[in-house]
C-alpha positions as CSV (number, residue, x, y, z in Angstrom):
1,M,158.9,144.9,103.6
2,T,159.5,148.6,102.9
3,T,162.4,148.8,105.4
4,N,164.0,145.6,104.0
5,S,163.8,146.9,100.4
6,T,165.2,150.3,101.5
7,T,168.0,148.5,103.2
8,S,168.8,146.4,100.2
9,A,168.7,149.4,97.9
10,T,171.1,151.3,100.2
11,S,173.5,148.3,100.3
12,S,173.5,148.2,96.5
13,S,174.1,151.9,96.3
14,S,176.9,151.7,98.9
15,A,178.5,148.9,97.0
16,T,178.4,150.7,93.7
17,A,179.8,153.9,95.2
18,K,182.6,151.8,96.8
19,L,183.5,150.4,93.3
20,V,183.4,153.7,91.6
21,S,185.5,155.3,94.3
22,A,188.1,152.5,94.2
23,L,188.4,152.5,90.4
24,G,188.6,156.4,90.2
25,G,191.1,156.7,93.0
26,G,193.2,153.7,92.1
27,S,193.0,152.3,95.6
28,G,192.5,148.6,96.6
29,I,189.0,147.0,96.7
30,D,187.4,144.8,99.5
31,T,186.1,142.3,96.9
32,A,184.7,139.8,99.4
33,S,182.5,142.4,101.0
34,L,181.6,144.0,97.8
35,A,180.5,140.7,96.2
36,E,178.4,139.8,99.3
37,Q,176.5,143.2,99.3
38,L,175.8,143.1,95.6
39,A,174.6,139.5,95.7
40,A,172.3,140.3,98.6
41,A,170.9,143.4,96.8
42,Q,170.1,141.4,93.7
43,F,167.8,139.0,95.6
44,A,166.7,141.0,98.7
45,S,163.3,142.1,97.3
46,R,162.2,138.5,96.4
47,L,163.4,137.2,99.8
48,D,161.5,140.0,101.6
49,Q,158.3,139.0,99.8
50,I,158.7,135.2,100.7
51,N,159.5,136.0,104.4
52,S,156.5,138.3,104.7
53,R,154.2,135.6,103.2
54,S,155.8,132.9,105.4
55,D,155.3,135.0,108.6
56,K,151.7,135.7,107.6
57,L,151.0,132.0,107.1
58,A,152.7,131.0,110.4
59,T,150.3,133.5,112.2
60,Q,147.3,132.1,110.4
61,I,148.3,128.5,111.1
62,S,148.7,129.3,114.8
63,A,145.3,131.0,115.0
64,A,143.5,128.1,113.1
65,S,145.3,125.5,115.2
66,T,144.2,127.3,118.3
67,L,140.5,127.3,117.3
68,K,140.7,123.7,116.2
69,G,142.2,122.7,119.5
70,M,139.5,124.6,121.5
71,V,136.8,122.7,119.7
72,S,138.5,119.4,120.3
73,T,139.1,120.2,124.0
74,I,135.4,121.1,124.5
75,A,134.3,117.8,123.0
76,S,136.8,115.6,124.8
77,S,136.2,117.3,128.2
78,F,132.4,117.0,127.9
79,G,133.0,113.3,127.0
80,D,135.0,112.8,130.1
81,R,132.4,114.6,132.2
82,V,129.7,112.2,130.7
83,R,131.7,109.1,131.3
84,T,132.9,109.8,134.8
85,G,130.7,112.5,136.1
86,D,127.2,112.8,137.6
87,L,125.1,113.5,134.5
88,A,123.3,110.2,134.0
89,V,120.7,108.5,136.2
90,T,122.7,105.8,137.9
91,P,121.6,103.1,140.3
92,Q,122.9,103.0,143.9
93,I,122.5,100.0,146.3
94,A,122.1,100.3,150.1
95,N,124.0,96.9,150.8
96,G,127.1,96.9,148.6
97,S,128.1,93.3,149.8
98,V,125.1,91.9,148.0
99,A,125.7,93.2,144.4
100,V,127.5,95.8,142.4
101,V,125.0,97.8,140.4
102,S,125.5,99.8,137.2
103,K,123.5,101.7,134.6
104,G,121.8,99.5,132.0
105,T,120.9,100.5,128.4
106,L,117.8,102.3,129.5
107,T,117.3,105.0,132.1
108,G,115.9,103.9,135.5
109,S,113.8,105.6,138.1
110,G,112.2,105.1,141.4
111,T,113.4,102.3,143.8
112,S,113.8,98.5,143.7
113,T,114.3,95.8,146.2
114,L,116.8,93.0,145.9
115,E,117.1,89.8,147.9
116,V,119.7,87.2,146.8
117,T,119.3,83.7,148.1
118,S,122.1,82.0,146.2
119,L,124.9,82.8,143.7
120,A,125.6,81.1,140.4
121,K,128.4,78.6,140.7
122,G,130.3,76.2,138.5
123,A,131.0,72.6,139.2
124,T,134.4,71.8,140.8
125,L,135.5,68.2,140.5
126,V,138.8,66.6,141.8
127,S,140.5,63.3,140.9
128,P,141.8,60.8,143.4
129,A,145.2,61.8,144.9
130,Y,148.4,60.5,143.3
131,A,151.3,60.2,145.8
132,A,153.9,60.4,143.0
133,G,152.9,64.0,142.4
134,A,152.1,65.9,139.2
135,T,154.5,63.8,137.2
136,A,152.6,60.6,138.0
137,T,151.5,58.6,134.9
138,V,147.8,58.0,134.5
139,G,147.5,55.5,131.7
140,S,146.3,56.3,128.2
141,G,143.2,56.3,126.1
142,T,140.3,58.8,125.7
143,L,138.5,60.9,128.3
144,T,135.0,62.2,127.3
145,L,133.3,65.2,128.9
146,R,129.5,65.3,128.8
147,F,127.5,68.4,129.8
148,G,124.1,68.8,131.4
149,T,122.4,69.1,134.8
150,I,123.0,67.0,137.9
151,A,120.3,66.2,140.4
152,G,121.4,63.9,143.2
153,T,122.9,60.9,141.5
154,T,121.2,61.6,138.2
155,F,122.9,63.2,135.3
156,T,120.7,64.6,132.4
157,A,122.7,65.4,129.3
158,D,122.2,68.6,127.4
159,A,121.2,67.4,123.9
160,S,122.3,70.7,122.4
161,R,125.9,70.3,123.4
162,S,128.3,67.9,121.9
163,Q,130.5,65.7,124.0
164,V,134.2,66.5,124.1
165,D,136.8,63.7,123.6
166,V,140.3,64.3,125.0
167,T,143.0,62.0,123.8
168,I,145.6,61.0,126.4
169,A,148.8,59.6,125.1
170,Q,150.8,56.8,126.6
171,G,153.1,58.0,129.3
172,A,151.0,61.1,130.0
173,T,151.2,62.7,133.5
174,L,148.5,64.5,135.5
175,T,150.0,67.8,134.1
176,D,149.7,66.5,130.6
177,V,146.0,65.6,131.2
178,A,145.3,69.1,132.5
179,N,147.0,70.6,129.5
180,A,145.1,68.4,127.0
181,I,141.7,69.4,128.6
182,N,142.6,73.1,128.6
183,A,143.6,72.9,124.9
184,K,140.0,71.9,124.0
185,G,138.5,75.1,125.2
186,A,135.3,73.3,125.9
187,G,134.2,75.3,129.0
188,V,136.1,73.1,131.5
189,T,139.5,74.1,132.8
190,A,141.9,71.9,134.7
191,Y,145.0,72.3,136.8
192,V,147.1,70.1,139.2
193,A,146.9,70.8,142.9
194,T,149.4,69.1,145.3
195,G,148.1,68.7,148.8
196,A,149.0,66.6,151.9
197,G,147.8,63.4,150.2
198,G,149.5,64.0,146.9
199,A,148.6,65.5,143.5
200,Q,145.1,65.9,142.3
201,L,143.6,66.9,139.0
202,V,141.1,69.8,139.6
203,L,138.4,70.4,136.9
204,K,136.2,73.5,137.0
205,G,133.1,74.2,134.8
206,K,131.3,77.4,133.9
207,D,128.7,79.0,136.3
208,G,125.1,77.8,135.9
209,A,123.2,74.6,136.6
210,A,123.2,73.7,132.9
211,N,127.0,73.6,132.9
212,G,127.3,70.5,135.1
213,F,129.5,67.8,133.7
214,Q,130.7,64.2,134.1
215,I,133.8,62.6,132.8
216,E,134.0,59.1,131.2
217,A,137.2,57.1,130.5
218,N,137.9,54.6,127.6
219,E,141.3,53.4,128.7
220,N,143.9,51.5,126.6
221,P,143.9,47.9,128.0
222,A,147.7,47.8,127.4
223,D,148.2,51.0,129.4
224,P,145.4,51.0,132.1
225,G,144.8,53.6,134.8
226,L,142.9,56.3,133.0
227,S,139.5,55.1,134.4
228,A,140.6,56.5,137.8
229,L,139.9,60.0,136.4
230,A,136.4,59.1,135.4
231,W,133.4,60.4,137.5
232,T,129.6,60.4,137.4
233,P,127.1,61.5,140.0
234,A,126.6,58.0,141.1
235,D,130.3,57.7,142.0
236,D,132.2,59.0,145.1
237,A,130.2,62.2,146.1
238,T,133.2,63.6,148.0
239,R,135.0,64.2,144.6
240,L,132.4,66.8,143.7
241,K,133.5,69.8,145.7
242,S,131.0,72.3,144.3
243,A,127.9,71.5,142.3
244,A,126.9,73.7,139.3
245,S,124.0,76.0,140.2
246,D,122.1,79.1,139.1
247,A,121.9,82.3,141.0
248,A,118.5,82.8,142.7
249,F,117.2,86.3,143.6
250,V,114.0,88.3,144.1
251,L,114.0,91.6,142.3
252,D,111.0,93.9,142.9
253,G,109.1,91.0,144.5
254,V,109.6,88.6,141.5
255,P,111.6,85.4,142.1
256,R,114.2,85.0,139.3
257,T,117.1,82.7,138.4
258,S,120.2,83.3,136.3
259,A,123.0,81.1,135.0
260,S,125.4,84.0,135.6
261,N,125.9,86.3,138.4
262,I,126.0,89.2,136.0
263,I,122.4,90.1,134.9
264,T,122.4,92.7,132.2
265,D,119.4,95.0,132.2
266,A,117.8,93.1,135.1
267,A,115.4,96.1,135.1
268,P,115.2,99.4,133.2
269,G,118.4,101.2,133.8
270,L,119.8,98.4,136.0
271,T,122.6,95.9,135.5
272,L,123.5,93.6,138.5
273,K,126.6,91.8,139.4
274,L,125.7,89.5,142.3
275,T,128.4,89.1,145.0
276,G,126.7,87.9,148.1
277,T,123.5,86.8,149.7
278,N,121.0,88.5,151.9
279,A,118.2,86.0,152.4
280,G,115.5,87.4,154.6
281,A,116.9,90.9,154.5
282,P,116.2,92.6,151.1
283,T,118.2,95.7,150.2
284,T,117.1,98.9,148.4
285,I,118.3,100.0,145.0
286,S,117.6,103.7,144.2
287,F,118.5,106.0,141.3
288,S,120.5,109.3,141.5
289,D,119.0,112.6,140.5
290,P,121.4,114.2,137.9
291,A,119.7,117.6,137.8
292,S,122.4,119.6,139.7
293,G,125.2,117.8,137.7
294,I,123.4,118.5,134.4
295,S,123.0,122.1,135.3
296,A,126.7,122.5,136.2
297,A,127.9,120.8,133.1
298,M,125.6,123.0,130.8
299,G,127.0,126.1,132.6
300,D,130.5,125.0,132.0
301,L,129.8,124.1,128.4
302,V,128.3,127.6,127.7
303,A,131.4,129.3,129.3
304,A,133.7,127.2,127.1
305,L,131.7,128.0,124.0
306,N,131.8,131.7,124.7
307,E,135.6,131.6,125.2
308,M,135.9,130.0,121.8
309,V,133.4,132.5,120.2
310,S,135.5,135.3,121.6
311,E,138.6,133.9,120.0
312,L,136.8,133.3,116.7
313,N,135.5,136.9,116.7
314,R,139.0,138.3,117.1
315,D,140.4,136.1,114.4
316,T,137.6,137.0,111.9
317,D,137.5,140.8,112.6
318,P,137.1,142.3,109.1
319,I,139.9,144.7,109.6
320,S,142.5,143.1,111.9
321,G,141.4,139.5,112.0
322,T,144.1,136.9,111.1
323,L,141.4,134.6,109.6
324,N,139.0,137.2,108.3
325,N,138.8,135.4,105.0
326,N,139.3,131.8,106.1
327,P,136.7,129.3,104.9
328,G,137.3,127.0,107.9
329,A,136.6,129.8,110.3
330,R,133.4,130.8,108.5
331,E,132.2,127.2,108.6
332,L,132.9,127.0,112.3
333,R,130.8,130.1,112.9
334,R,128.0,128.6,110.9
335,Q,128.1,125.5,113.0
336,L,128.1,127.3,116.2
337,G,125.1,129.5,115.0
338,A,123.1,126.3,114.4
339,L,124.2,124.5,117.5
340,A,121.3,125.4,119.9
341,L,118.6,124.3,117.6
342,A,120.3,121.3,116.2
343,K,118.5,118.0,116.9
344,V,121.0,116.1,119.1
345,M,118.4,113.3,119.8
346,P,116.9,112.5,116.4
347,N,115.5,109.3,118.0
348,A,113.7,111.1,120.8
349,A,110.2,109.9,121.4
350,T,107.3,112.3,121.2
351,G,107.4,114.7,124.2
352,E,111.1,114.0,124.9
353,P,113.7,116.8,124.6
354,S,115.9,116.7,121.6
355,T,117.8,120.0,121.3
356,L,120.4,121.9,123.2
357,A,118.0,124.8,123.4
358,E,115.8,122.7,125.5
359,L,118.8,122.2,127.9
360,G,119.1,125.9,128.3
361,L,121.6,126.8,125.5
362,K,120.5,130.2,124.0
363,T,122.2,132.0,121.1
364,N,122.7,135.8,121.2
365,R,122.7,138.0,118.3
366,D,126.5,138.5,118.4
367,G,127.1,134.7,118.2
368,S,127.8,134.3,121.9
369,F,125.7,132.0,124.1
370,T,123.7,132.3,127.3
371,F,122.7,129.7,129.7
372,D,118.9,129.7,130.5
373,S,118.8,127.7,133.7
374,A,115.0,128.1,134.0
375,R,114.5,126.4,130.7
376,L,116.7,123.5,131.7
377,S,114.8,123.1,135.0
378,T,111.5,122.9,133.2
379,T,112.9,120.3,130.8
380,I,114.2,118.2,133.6
381,A,110.9,118.5,135.6
382,G,108.8,117.6,132.6
383,N,110.9,114.7,131.4
384,P,113.8,113.6,133.6
385,A,114.3,110.3,131.8
386,G,114.4,112.0,128.4
387,T,116.8,114.6,129.6
388,A,119.1,111.9,131.1
389,K,119.2,110.2,127.7
390,M,120.9,113.2,126.2
391,F,124.0,112.8,128.4
392,T,125.4,109.5,127.3
393,T,128.3,108.4,125.1
394,G,126.1,106.8,122.6
395,L,125.4,107.6,118.9
396,Y,123.1,110.6,119.9
397,G,123.1,113.2,122.6
398,V,125.1,116.3,123.6
399,Y,128.5,114.6,123.6
400,A,127.9,112.9,120.2
401,T,127.0,116.3,118.7
402,L,130.1,118.1,120.1
403,D,132.2,115.2,119.0
404,K,130.8,115.3,115.5
405,M,131.4,119.0,115.3
406,S,135.0,118.5,116.5
407,R,135.6,115.8,113.8
408,A,134.2,118.0,111.1
409,V,136.2,121.0,112.2
410,T,139.5,119.1,112.5
411,S,139.0,117.0,109.3
412,T,141.7,117.7,106.6
413,A,139.4,116.6,103.8
414,G,138.4,119.7,101.9
415,A,139.2,123.4,102.3
416,N,136.0,124.4,104.3
417,T,137.4,123.1,107.6
418,L,140.0,124.5,110.0
419,G,141.9,121.2,109.6
420,G,141.8,121.6,105.9
421,S,143.0,125.2,106.1
422,V,145.9,124.3,108.4
423,A,146.9,121.5,106.0
424,S,146.8,123.7,102.9
425,M,148.6,126.6,104.6
426,T,151.2,124.2,105.9
427,T,151.8,122.9,102.3
428,L,152.1,126.5,101.0
429,Q,154.5,127.3,103.8
430,A,156.8,124.3,102.9
431,K,156.7,125.6,99.2
432,L,157.9,129.0,100.3
433,A,160.6,127.5,102.3
434,T,161.7,125.6,99.2
435,Q,161.7,128.8,97.1
436,R,163.7,130.6,99.8
437,S,166.3,127.9,99.7
438,D,166.5,128.1,95.9
439,I,167.0,131.8,96.0
440,E,169.6,131.6,98.7
441,T,171.5,129.1,96.6
442,K,171.3,131.4,93.6
443,Q,172.5,134.3,95.8
444,E,175.5,132.3,97.0
445,T,176.4,131.3,93.4
446,L,176.3,135.0,92.3
447,R,178.4,136.0,95.3
448,Q,181.1,133.4,94.4
449,K,181.1,134.6,90.8
450,L,181.5,138.2,91.8
451,V,184.3,137.3,94.1
452,T,186.2,135.7,91.3
453,Q,185.5,138.5,88.8
454,Y,186.5,141.2,91.3
455,A,189.7,139.3,92.3
456,G,190.8,139.5,88.6
457,L,189.9,143.1,88.4
458,D,192.0,143.9,91.5
459,A,195.0,142.1,90.0
460,R,194.7,144.1,86.8
461,L,194.3,147.3,88.7
462,S,197.4,146.5,90.7
463,S,199.4,145.8,87.5
464,S,198.2,149.1,86.0
465,K,199.2,151.0,89.0
466,S,202.6,149.5,89.0
467,T,203.1,150.5,85.4
468,L,201.9,154.0,86.0
469,S,204.3,154.4,88.9
470,F,207.2,153.3,86.7
471,L,206.3,155.7,83.9
472,Q,206.0,158.5,86.4
473,G,209.5,157.7,87.7
474,Q,211.0,157.7,84.2
475,I,209.4,161.0,83.4
476,A,210.7,162.5,86.6
477,A,214.2,161.3,85.8
478,W,214.1,162.8,82.3
479,N,213.0,166.1,83.6
480,A,215.9,166.1,86.2
481,K,218.5,165.5,83.4
482,S,217.0,168.3,81.3
483,N,217.5,170.7,84.1
């Protein structure tokens, strides 16, 4: 700022000297240059102050944004590691053709055996073939769907489920019937399939023995034909292509059934999606050991935290720090100082780990962190299931704690966050830009005014010089005659 002020003062002095010289010597004046220099000198000091403050704000915004970004990156990267990495106890199945296994809501351990004897299926029913194709008319009236179980030729209705009536208008085709059934959304879907014998209406129910169905017809006597679509178990058995059935499997020696092939939490930490059968040849389900993955993840986390602490220390240095008096930076340091002992698992049962310190995070006196791998090993050995719970994307755990810190740091609500600091500094920077623009407008107005004034002065000086030259010529003529 001193250099800019000196330059402005020098410009002003130079302009004044030029004016004095021009007036004293009676020579011409460069009014445009003179006006520009004087106008700049008038506002140079205020512009220098605004530019200096704006530059400082830009540096502070950059530093705060960098820290804010580092916190967000640590949280999101750890979240990705939890979601796609090897930090949780996950089930693995030896025979992948029998089922797809995934983690349940709890944490599993040990091994399980699985034998699948049948899969859950839905009923598939077809109508007689219509040689005229999908556009064949079928008569009109009402089709009624009833749901329940089928055993041989016996249908037992499910009293908890209401019948579904489907109105079929006169002139309706097979395609119209399929559309009308689908529009009911009753758990039976329909479509028209055209084979060698003609077009047939195909009806499919949901998986599970309780989702069997029969279809009844109340046809319009004046427009018969709809009864051909009706079916009960006592009718033509060849029309029932697939009977509704439950899945049957033996898990850990216990025979079980399921209306769905997806069995959530079939056992602690285990969800099954049955895909095939292996009667007489049970397969084994085991659970992974996440110890090495957890150790690597904690080591990476400590390294990332230390990188951020180093940046924070530089920015908050009492003498040279860009953010040495920033409340958002101070709050971040406070949160980092409390991180190791913070309860990341407030719902932990007695004896289960609940802090990052138990996972090996150790805070040093200078605010940096150390990874205590021995402490982590002790925690895993003492309570592997409790340790694994800390590495999920749920409400609690390591990721939830980092994510909460990231949200707090980046929040723009209040001044005691980096996000709030960036927002307030950005607002102040915009105000300075407006002030700069206003001053530059005033400077330009003054320049134009001076140009006009100096142009008039120049004209008067020219006139005076012309008069002086005339008088000097007359005097010289008089003196010549006198001689």
